[in-house]
KOLDOLO-219935 format. One line per field, with one value per atom (N, C-alpha, C): residue number from 1; atom name; x, y, z. Coordinates in steps of 0.1 Angstrom, whole numbers, plus 5000, padded with zeros to 4 digits. Layout:
BEGIN
n = c(NUM/...)
atom = c(CA/...)
x = c(X/...)
y = c(Y/...)
z = c(Z/...)
// end
This chain:
BEGIN
n = c(1/1/1/2/2/2/3/3/3/4/4/4/5/5/5/6/6/6/7/7/7/8/8/8/9/9/9/10/10/10/11/11/11/12/12/12/13/13/13/14/14/14/15/15/15/16/16/16/17/17/17/18/18/18/19/19/19/20/20/20/21/21/21/22/22/22/23/23/23/24/24/24/25/25/25/26/26/26/27/27/27/28/28/28/29/29/29/30/30/30/31/31/31/32/32/32/33/33/33/34/34/34/35/35/35/36/36/36/37/37/37/38/38/38/39/39/39/40/40/40/41/41/41/42/42/42/43/43/43/44/44/44/45/45/45/46/46/46/47/47/47/48/48/48/49/49/49/50/50/50/51/51/51/52/52/52/53/53/53/54/54/54/55/55/55/56/56/56/57/57/57/58/58/58/59/59/59/60/60/60/61/61/61/62/62/62/63/63/63/64/64/64/65/65/65/66/66/66/67/67/67/68/68/68/69/69/69/70/70/70/71/71/71/72/72/72/73/73/73/74/74/74/75/75/75/76/76/76/77/77/77/78/78/78/79/79/79/80/80/80/81/81/81/82/82/82/83/83/83/84/84/84/85/85/85/86/86/86/87/87/87/88/88/88/89/89/89/90/90/90/91/91/91/92/92/92/93/93/93/94/94/94/95/95/95/96/96/96/97/97/97/98/98/98/99/99/99/100/100/100/101/101/101/102/102/102/103/103/103/104/104/104/105/105/105/106/106/106/107/107/107/108/108/108/109/109/109/110/110/110/111/111/111/112/112/112/113/113/113/114/114/114/115/115/115/116/116/116/117/117/117/118/118/118/119/119/119/120/120/120/121/121/121/122/122/122/123/123/123/124/124/124/125/125/125/126/126/126/127/127/127/128/128/128/129/129/129/130/130/130/131/131/131/132/132/132/133/133/133/134/134/134/135/135/135/136/136/136/137/137/137/138/138/138/139/139/139/140/140/140/141/141/141/142/142/142/143/143/143/144/144/144/145/145/145/146/146/146/147/147/147/148/148/148/149/149/149/150/150/150/151/151/151/152/152/152/153/153/153/154/154/154/155/155/155/156/156/156/157/157/157/158/158/158/159/159/159/160/160/160/161/161/161/162/162/162/163/163/163/164/164/164/165/165/165/166/166/166/167/167/167/168/168/168/169/169/169/170/170/170/171/171/171/172/172/172/173/173/173/174/174/174/175/175/175/176/176/176/177/177/177/178/178/178/179/179/179/180/180/180/181/181/181/182/182/182/183/183/183)
atom = c(N/CA/C/N/CA/C/N/CA/C/N/CA/C/N/CA/C/N/CA/C/N/CA/C/N/CA/C/N/CA/C/N/CA/C/N/CA/C/N/CA/C/N/CA/C/N/CA/C/N/CA/C/N/CA/C/N/CA/C/N/CA/C/N/CA/C/N/CA/C/N/CA/C/N/CA/C/N/CA/C/N/CA/C/N/CA/C/N/CA/C/N/CA/C/N/CA/C/N/CA/C/N/CA/C/N/CA/C/N/CA/C/N/CA/C/N/CA/C/N/CA/C/N/CA/C/N/CA/C/N/CA/C/N/CA/C/N/CA/C/N/CA/C/N/CA/C/N/CA/C/N/CA/C/N/CA/C/N/CA/C/N/CA/C/N/CA/C/N/CA/C/N/CA/C/N/CA/C/N/CA/C/N/CA/C/N/CA/C/N/CA/C/N/CA/C/N/CA/C/N/CA/C/N/CA/C/N/CA/C/N/CA/C/N/CA/C/N/CA/C/N/CA/C/N/CA/C/N/CA/C/N/CA/C/N/CA/C/N/CA/C/N/CA/C/N/CA/C/N/CA/C/N/CA/C/N/CA/C/N/CA/C/N/CA/C/N/CA/C/N/CA/C/N/CA/C/N/CA/C/N/CA/C/N/CA/C/N/CA/C/N/CA/C/N/CA/C/N/CA/C/N/CA/C/N/CA/C/N/CA/C/N/CA/C/N/CA/C/N/CA/C/N/CA/C/N/CA/C/N/CA/C/N/CA/C/N/CA/C/N/CA/C/N/CA/C/N/CA/C/N/CA/C/N/CA/C/N/CA/C/N/CA/C/N/CA/C/N/CA/C/N/CA/C/N/CA/C/N/CA/C/N/CA/C/N/CA/C/N/CA/C/N/CA/C/N/CA/C/N/CA/C/N/CA/C/N/CA/C/N/CA/C/N/CA/C/N/CA/C/N/CA/C/N/CA/C/N/CA/C/N/CA/C/N/CA/C/N/CA/C/N/CA/C/N/CA/C/N/CA/C/N/CA/C/N/CA/C/N/CA/C/N/CA/C/N/CA/C/N/CA/C/N/CA/C/N/CA/C/N/CA/C/N/CA/C/N/CA/C/N/CA/C/N/CA/C/N/CA/C/N/CA/C/N/CA/C/N/CA/C/N/CA/C/N/CA/C/N/CA/C/N/CA/C/N/CA/C/N/CA/C/N/CA/C/N/CA/C/N/CA/C/N/CA/C/N/CA/C/N/CA/C/N/CA/C/N/CA/C/N/CA/C/N/CA/C/N/CA/C/N/CA/C/N/CA/C/N/CA/C/N/CA/C/N/CA/C/N/CA/C/N/CA/C/N/CA/C/N/CA/C/N/CA/C/N/CA/C/N/CA/C/N/CA/C/N/CA/C/N/CA/C/N/CA/C/N/CA/C/N/CA/C/N/CA/C/N/CA/C)
x = c(4475/4471/4463/4465/4458/4445/4432/4424/4421/4435/4433/4438/4448/4451/4442/4429/4423/4412/4406/4394/4402/4415/4420/4424/4421/4420/4408/4404/4383/4379/4386/4380/4384/4403/4406/4408/4397/4393/4377/4372/4359/4364/4375/4374/4384/4397/4399/4396/4383/4378/4368/4356/4342/4340/4343/4336/4348/4351/4367/4359/4347/4338/4334/4329/4329/4337/4351/4352/4362/4359/4360/4374/4382/4392/4391/4402/4404/4416/4409/4419/4419/4435/4439/4429/4432/4425/4430/4442/4447/4445/4436/4428/4441/4450/4467/4455/4458/4459/4468/4471/4480/4479/4489/4488/4482/4492/4490/4478/4472/4456/4447/4450/4441/4442/4455/4454/4444/4448/4442/4427/4418/4406/4397/4409/4402/4396/4404/4399/4388/4383/4369/4359/4362/4353/4359/4370/4370/4379/4387/4395/4408/4417/4430/4443/4446/4457/4470/4480/4495/4496/4512/4515/4522/4529/4532/4522/4511/4494/4497/4496/4486/4500/4511/4524/4526/4519/4522/4508/4493/4481/4484/4494/4501/4509/4518/4524/4521/4512/4502/4490/4488/4471/4475/4471/4472/4462/4457/4450/4460/4469/4477/4465/4457/4444/4454/4465/4473/4484/4486/4498/4505/4517/4520/4531/4533/4539/4558/4564/4576/4584/4581/4580/4575/4567/4556/4552/4545/4540/4523/4519/4508/4502/4493/4485/4473/4472/4456/4456/4440/4436/4437/4447/4452/4438/4429/4416/4409/4394/4381/4374/4374/4370/4357/4346/4337/4334/4340/4344/4351/4349/4360/4374/4380/4394/4400/4411/4424/4436/4438/4444/4453/4456/4468/4470/4468/4469/4470/4482/4486/4475/4471/4466/4478/4468/4480/4474/4485/4479/4474/4467/4465/4465/4468/4474/4459/4463/4447/4436/4440/4424/4427/4415/4415/4401/4403/4395/4383/4369/4364/4354/4357/4352/4339/4327/4313/4304/4293/4281/4274/4272/4265/4251/4245/4233/4233/4240/4245/4244/4249/4247/4237/4225/4215/4220/4220/4223/4234/4245/4258/4253/4244/4240/4236/4228/4225/4231/4239/4243/4256/4265/4280/4286/4298/4298/4303/4298/4292/4302/4311/4310/4304/4290/4284/4283/4289/4293/4303/4316/4330/4336/4347/4354/4357/4360/4361/4354/4353/4354/4367/4365/4381/4380/4393/4394/4410/4408/4419/4432/4440/4454/4453/4442/4444/4428/4427/4414/4410/4425/4423/4418/4426/4420/4407/4405/4393/4379/4384/4371/4371/4390/4384/4374/4374/4369/4355/4350/4335/4331/4336/4332/4331/4331/4327/4312/4312/4294/4284/4287/4280/4291/4277/4284/4295/4306/4314/4314/4318/4316/4330/4337/4352/4341/4341/4338/4356/4361/4372/4367/4373/4376/4383/4379/4388/4397/4401/4408/4418/4423/4431/4421/4411/4401/4389/4387/4384/4394/4408/4420/4417/4419/4416/4405/4395/4382/4381/4396/4396/4391/4387/4384/4396/4399/4414/4415/4425/4429/4440/4438/4450/4454/4467/4468/4471/4463/4468/4480/4484/4497/4493/4482/4484/4481/4478/4481/4464/4456/4443/4441/4436/4431/4417/4417/4410/4403/4391/4382/4367/4366/4352/4340/4336/4331/4332/4325/4330/4318/4319/4303/4299/4295/4287/4299/4300/4306/4321/4328/4342/4338/4331/4326/4328/4333/4335/4324/4314/4308/4305/4315/4309/4303/4301/4293/4283/4285/4274/4271/4275/4265/4251)
y = c(3074/3082/3080/3078/3081/3088/3080/3086/3099/3102/3110/3129/3121/3131/3138/3124/3131/3136/3131/3141/3159/3159/3173/3177/3175/3181/3185/3172/3182/3193/3188/3202/3210/3212/3229/3231/3226/3230/3240/3235/3241/3254/3251/3265/3271/3269/3279/3286/3278/3281/3286/3283/3287/3292/3285/3289/3291/3300/3301/3308/3314/3318/3307/3290/3278/3281/3282/3286/3296/3310/3321/3319/3316/3316/3334/3337/3350/3348/3359/3352/3366/3362/3381/3386/3395/3397/3388/3380/3373/3358/3355/3338/3332/3338/3331/3334/3324/3322/3315/3323/3323/3305/3296/3282/3282/3290/3284/3289/3301/3306/3297/3292/3281/3268/3266/3248/3254/3268/3271/3274/3277/3275/3264/3251/3242/3235/3234/3233/3233/3249/3248/3243/3234/3220/3206/3210/3194/3186/3197/3191/3193/3180/3184/3186/3194/3195/3199/3199/3200/3209/3213/3220/3209/3197/3186/3179/3182/3174/3182/3191/3204/3202/3204/3201/3187/3174/3162/3168/3170/3178/3183/3194/3208/3199/3193/3179/3172/3166/3147/3153/3166/3166/3166/3153/3151/3164/3172/3183/3194/3198/3206/3219/3215/3223/3235/3235/3240/3249/3260/3268/3266/3271/3272/3286/3297/3311/3300/3311/3307/3303/3310/3307/3300/3293/3283/3283/3298/3306/3308/3306/3310/3304/3294/3287/3296/3288/3293/3283/3283/3274/3277/3277/3280/3287/3282/3284/3277/3281/3273/3279/3293/3296/3304/3303/3308/3320/3324/3339/3346/3358/3371/3374/3364/3368/3374/3380/3382/3374/3363/3356/3366/3377/3380/3375/3368/3362/3371/3366/3379/3371/3382/3373/3370/3361/3351/3346/3344/3338/3325/3317/3300/3296/3281/3272/3271/3266/3267/3264/3246/3246/3242/3238/3237/3223/3221/3215/3214/3209/3215/3197/3194/3180/3184/3180/3182/3169/3164/3155/3156/3146/3147/3157/3154/3160/3176/3182/3197/3199/3190/3197/3206/3202/3211/3226/3231/3242/3247/3240/3245/3249/3244/3245/3260/3262/3268/3285/3283/3293/3294/3282/3285/3278/3281/3270/3287/3289/3294/3295/3304/3302/3299/3301/3301/3307/3299/3305/3306/3303/3303/3315/3317/3335/3326/3312/3313/3301/3299/3288/3279/3267/3261/3250/3249/3247/3240/3228/3216/3216/3214/3214/3203/3190/3178/3174/3160/3155/3146/3145/3132/3137/3146/3156/3161/3165/3171/3160/3145/3130/3130/3135/3130/3137/3154/3162/3162/3156/3157/3146/3131/3117/3119/3127/3131/3138/3146/3150/3141/3128/3119/3108/3107/3097/3116/3115/3126/3123/3133/3143/3156/3154/3164/3176/3183/3195/3202/3205/3213/3225/3237/3254/3255/3263/3272/3285/3281/3296/3299/3299/3309/3316/3313/3322/3328/3326/3335/3345/3339/3346/3358/3359/3365/3375/3373/3383/3386/3387/3397/3391/3376/3371/3368/3368/3372/3354/3349/3338/3341/3332/3332/3314/3309/3302/3300/3290/3290/3285/3279/3276/3263/3259/3243/3233/3244/3238/3247/3249/3250/3261/3262/3274/3282/3299/3298/3311/3311/3325/3327/3338/3343/3341/3331/3322/3316/3312/3305/3306/3314/3313/3301/3295/3287/3285/3296/3293/3288/3288/3286/3274/3265/3246/3241/3233/3222/3213/3204/3195/3181/3172/3159/3153/3147/3142/3138/3124/3113/3121/3134/3136/3147)
z = c(0850/0860/0869/0881/0892/0894/0904/0906/0913/0920/0927/0923/0912/0903/0893/0884/0879/0886/0901/0911/0910/0916/0914/0902/0890/0877/0873/0878/0878/0885/0900/0912/0901/0902/0898/0884/0875/0863/0873/0880/0878/0890/0895/0905/0895/0886/0881/0870/0864/0845/0850/0861/0863/0871/0887/0900/0908/0910/0923/0935/0935/0948/0953/0948/0954/0969/0970/0976/0981/0979/0981/0979/0965/0960/0951/0950/0946/0935/0921/0909/0903/0895/0891/0875/0878/0858/0850/0851/0838/0844/0857/0857/0867/0873/0883/0896/0903/0917/0925/0936/0946/0951/0950/0950/0966/0974/0993/0996/0990/0986/0977/0966/0965/0973/0982/0994/1003/1011/1018/1021/1007/1009/1004/0993/0995/1004/1016/1033/1032/1031/1035/1035/1018/1017/1019/1024/1028/1014/1010/0996/1005/1007/1012/0994/0991/0984/0988/0981/0987/0972/0977/0965/0957/0960/0952/0945/0948/0943/0929/0931/0922/0910/0917/0908/0897/0901/0898/0890/0891/0885/0867/0875/0862/0857/0854/0845/0840/0848/0839/0835/0835/0825/0808/0804/0791/0781/0785/0782/0783/0790/0798/0803/0810/0812/0820/0828/0838/0837/0842/0844/0849/0859/0866/0866/0871/0871/0869/0862/0865/0878/0886/0901/0909/0905/0914/0920/0925/0931/0933/0914/0912/0900/0899/0892/0882/0869/0860/0850/0849/0835/0822/0816/0804/0793/0796/0785/0789/0789/0786/0803/0801/0811/0810/0816/0820/0830/0833/0843/0835/0835/0834/0831/0827/0826/0814/0813/0798/0802/0791/0789/0781/0778/0772/0765/0753/0740/0730/0724/0709/0698/0690/0676/0667/0657/0650/0636/0634/0619/0617/0620/0622/0607/0610/0599/0590/0574/0565/0571/0581/0586/0600/0607/0623/0616/0634/0632/0644/0650/0659/0660/0671/0676/0683/0681/0691/0686/0688/0687/0680/0670/0659/0663/0674/0680/0678/0674/0679/0659/0649/0638/0631/0640/0627/0632/0649/0656/0650/0643/0642/0622/0616/0605/0601/0610/0610/0615/0629/0635/0633/0630/0631/0645/0648/0663/0669/0682/0689/0706/0712/0719/0732/0732/0743/0759/0770/0782/0781/0769/0769/0765/0767/0762/0750/0739/0727/0722/0708/0703/0701/0705/0708/0696/0688/0679/0678/0674/0672/0660/0658/0649/0643/0648/0645/0646/0636/0629/0652/0649/0661/0673/0678/0692/0693/0679/0676/0682/0675/0679/0690/0695/0713/0719/0715/0721/0723/0706/0702/0709/0709/0717/0736/0738/0751/0751/0744/0743/0737/0728/0723/0712/0696/0686/0679/0679/0673/0660/0654/0644/0645/0631/0632/0623/0623/0612/0606/0598/0592/0593/0596/0596/0591/0579/0568/0572/0583/0596/0588/0567/0569/0558/0552/0550/0563/0570/0579/0585/0590/0591/0582/0565/0551/0561/0563/0565/0577/0583/0594/0606/0608/0619/0628/0641/0647/0656/0657/0659/0675/0684/0695/0694/0702/0704/0722/0724/0738/0746/0757/0762/0762/0759/0756/0741/0731/0719/0711/0721/0716/0707/0698/0688/0696/0698/0699/0693/0693/0680/0687/0679/0685/0683/0671/0665/0651/0645/0638/0621/0616/0607/0601/0595/0588/0573/0568/0554/0556/0569/0572/0576/0574/0580/0567/0571/0558/0569/0563/0571/0567/0574/0563/0559/0544/0539/0544/0555/0560/0573/0575/0590/0586)
// end
């Protein structure tokens, strides 16, 4: 993937997930932005975007963080927001287990408090250990936690599945986390 696409992806993550006001961009209640407005507003901070570049970023982002509307006129981040938006996700039944990748330095806190969403809307969980390990490695020495999702669901915790395959929930209490022995 080219440096331009990677840099644009990072910029879109910042703007569409956390700080649209940085460029004066308006998002609707569901996090959608008009593509032409995004292009125009980005120029205020000397970022040159084009429809073609945005389409390449959406198509090539390895985490599928962005979605274009069916008519291609709007774009949004599919999860990971720290700003108030409503993704209109329907509760779903999760698989028996899910995984959370983190860094070993966070384990003491997780053992005490469980997994908390922090400044995001949800705790992010993966359907496979490999993805969770990749996520955890971004923050330091990785460790993968196993979440007893089916048990949580039976205890009436809600789960959602984002457009890019990330499982979301509000919190994971410690009693539903299986910590690796060596951690």
